[in-house]
Each structure stands twice: as C-alpha cells, then as structure tokens.
N, C-alpha and C positions, 0 to 999 in steps of 0.2 A: 656738961663736961666737954672741953675742947677735944677735937679729933686728934688722935695720936698718929702722926705721920712719921714714916721712916726717913731718916736723914739721907739726903742725896750724897752719892759718891762723887767727889770732884774729878775723878779720873777721866770721865768721858771727854772733857775738854782736851786732855792730852791725847786720848785715843783719836779724836778728830784731827789733831795736828799730825799724828803719825800717819793716819789714813791719807790726809792731803799730801804729805811729803812723799809717801810711797806712790800715790796715784800720779803725782808730777813726774816721778822717776820712770814709771811705766809709760807715761804719755810721751816723754821726750826721748825714750829709748835707753836711758841710763840703766834701767832694768829691762833687758831684752826679752822678747818672746821666747819661751822655753827655758829661761834661766832659772836654775834652782835658787831658792831663797831660804834662809833660816832665821828663826827668831833671834838667835844669839848674835849673828852678824849684823842684823838690822839694829838691834838694841845697842850694840857697840858703836855703830856708825852714828846713830842719832843721840847717843849719850842718854838713854832712858832705860828703865827697867824692862824686863821681858813681858810684863803683864799688859801694858798698853799696846805693845807690838802684837801680842797674841790676839787681842780684841780687834785691832785694826785689820789684821790678816783675815780674821773671820768675816769681817764686813766686806773686805775685798773679794773674798771667795764667794760670798753670797751675791755680790754684784757682778761676778763673772770675770774679774780681772786676774785672779790667781786660781789655781786648781791643784788637786792632789797630784804629787809626783809619783811615778812608778816606784814601788817599794815603800818609801816613806817620805815625809816632808812635803813641800809645796814648790810649785814652779809658776812663773808668769805665764798666763794663758796665751796660747798662740793666737795670732791675728786671723780672723775669718772673713774673707771678702764677701761671702754670701750674707753674713750677718750685718755687715756694714751697709749693704744695699737696702736691707729691711729698715735699718735705723734711719737712713736718709729718706726713705719713703715717708716715714712718720714725721720726721723733722720738716720735710718739705711741705706737708699738709699743714702743720702748725704754723710755719713761717708764712704761708700764703694767707691763712686766716688773720694772722697778726698784721700783715701788710695791708690787707683790705680794710681792717678796722682802723688802722692808723691813718690810711688815706681818706677815710670818711670824715676825719677831723682835720685833714690837711696839715698834719703835724710835720715839723721840720726836724730831721735828724741832724744832730750837731756835726758840722763839717769838720771839726777837729778830730772826730773819730776816724774819718776817712783819711785825713792827713797823717794821723798816727799810724793807720794801717799801711799806707803806702811806704812810710818810713821803715816800718818793721819788715815789709816785704823786700826792701832793698838790703836788709841786714842779714845776719847769720844766726840771730837768736830765735830759735824755733818756738820757744815758749812765748816770746813776745808776739810772734806772728799769730799763734793760736789765741792768745789773750785779746789781741786787737780784733780778730774775727768774731770772737764771742761777744766782745763789747759792742760791736756794731749790731749784731742780731739781738742782743739784750735791749738795745735802745729801741728797736722795733717792737719787741715784746712789751716794753713799758708804754710805748706810744699807743699800743692797741687798747689799753685800758682794761684788759682782761688778765688778771693775775694768774689764772689757771694755765694760760699758754706758757708763761715762763716756767712755772713749776713743772709742767709736763715736759717741756723741751730740755730743761737742764738735766733730767735723768738720762736723756739720749746723748747730750753733749759730752758727758763723761767718756762715753765710748768713742765718740767722734774725735775728741781731743787726742785719743791714743793713736788712731790711725793717721790723723793729720801729722802728729809728731813723727810717725814712722816714714812718711813720704815727702813732707814739705822740703826737706833738705835736697830732694832730687827734682822737685817740680820747677819747670821753667815758666809757669803761668801765674806767678804770684801777683804781678801787677795787673793782669787781666781780671783777676778776681775782684780787685778794688775798683776797676772800671764798672764791673757789674754792680757792685755795691752802690756806687755813685748813681747809676741809672735807676736803681730801686729807690734810693732816697729821693731823687727828683720826682719820680712818679707819685710817691706818697705825698710830697710837698704840694704838688699841683692837684691832689685829690682824685687821681685816676686809679681807682681801686682795681679795675680789671687789669690795667697795665702792670701795676705793682705786684699783683698776685701772679700774673703770668711771668714776669721777670724773675721773681724770687723762686718760683717753681722751677723755671729753667736753670737758674743758678744752682739749685740743689741737685738737679739731675746731672748737670755737667760736672759738679764737684764730685758726685757719687761715681760717675763714669771715670773721671780722671783719677781719683784716689784708688778705686778698685783696680784699674789698669796698672797703675804704678805698684800697688801693693802686690798684685799677682806676679809682676816682674821681679819685685824684691824677694818674694817667697820662693820663686823659681830659682833665683840666683843662690839663695841660702841652701836650698835642697841640693843644688849642684855642688856647693862647697863642702857639703857633708858626705858626699859620695866618695 
C-alpha cells in the first residue's frame, strides 16, 4: 500500500516572498529601528492576506529582526552595535577560510563583480551597494569549494545587510572598500593563501569598526532627537 502523504500547503512560497520583502525594507531603513508594524498595514501594502504576513513576521521574530512591542503588537528590532561586532568576528573567520581555500586553487574572481561594485559605490542605491558586496563575497565562498561556508555565512549576512543599510548612506569609504576587494581577489588569483586570509580578515575588522562607529553615532543622534 503506498504511503499516505499529507498534501503540501503552497502558502510557504508567498510567506518567503513576504519575509524577503520585509527584510529588504528593514535592511534599507524603509522600516526603521523601533518602528511599530501591524499585520493589517503590511498586508494592505503588499496586497496579500494577513496569513502569510503573520507567518513571515513569526520568522522575522525568530531571526531577531522584529520583537514584541510594549503593550501589544510588534516593532522593528533596534540595532545593536555589540551584536554586530560578534557577527563580524564570525564572518571574518569564515571569509578567511574561504579565501585561503580559493587561493589554494588560484581561482580568479570575476573582475566584473569589482567593476559593478565600484559603480554601485558611486551611486545612491543602498540596496545595490549591499548586493554588490554580497556578490563579491559569494564568489569567494563558491571559489572555496566548500558549500558549508556559504551556508553558514549567509545566516550572518542577513544581519549585516541591515546595519550596512543603516550606515552606507553616510559612509565616505565606499570606494576604499572596493580597493580592498580587488587586493583580496589578486592575492587569491596568485595563490597566496596567507596574504588572502590576512587581507580579508583585515577587511572584515575595518568594516566592523567603521560600521559600528557610524552606527553608534547614528544611534546617539536619534536618542538626542527623542529628548
């Protein structure tokens, strides 16, 4: 007798779309830290029913992007500089491993990724800047030949995208970041694993220091505005 399986609900695909759209809005600041959000408003803006919104919000809460609001409802989770430092520490270690493995094979990172990143850095589209940065690091993860690195790193990138979106508009070091990316790619291409690992570790440390400094400044300004 064939096994009797329960029919799958097609809704999760819509839930994933709502989750992604909300995460984008949280990352680029359209939904600001501390902002109250309601199922009804989100459902109306996205032209969907409340059910997929409810499920998406539950996932966002589990992942730490929204939290319970005082009284009732939900709000966008505040940005936490100390948490971002911890995330960068883990990402830096994963990036160094990926760069070292990629360098062992002397793989070349597509130069178009760097050109696209520099173009995004000169523009005003924050989401494009974040996507270009992630695309570069993703190329290194793929070049490493270890799929577990990308799987682990992506869980942390979701949080990094958010803080990057909050500060990139104020950063004057966008082009310098791509100089660092190019140096990392060159070290990988010539097979210098030690240099590639050192460069990408320093890159992560500087990014962490820069982003947390700007974020602390932004948070201090916001606290001043609410007094």
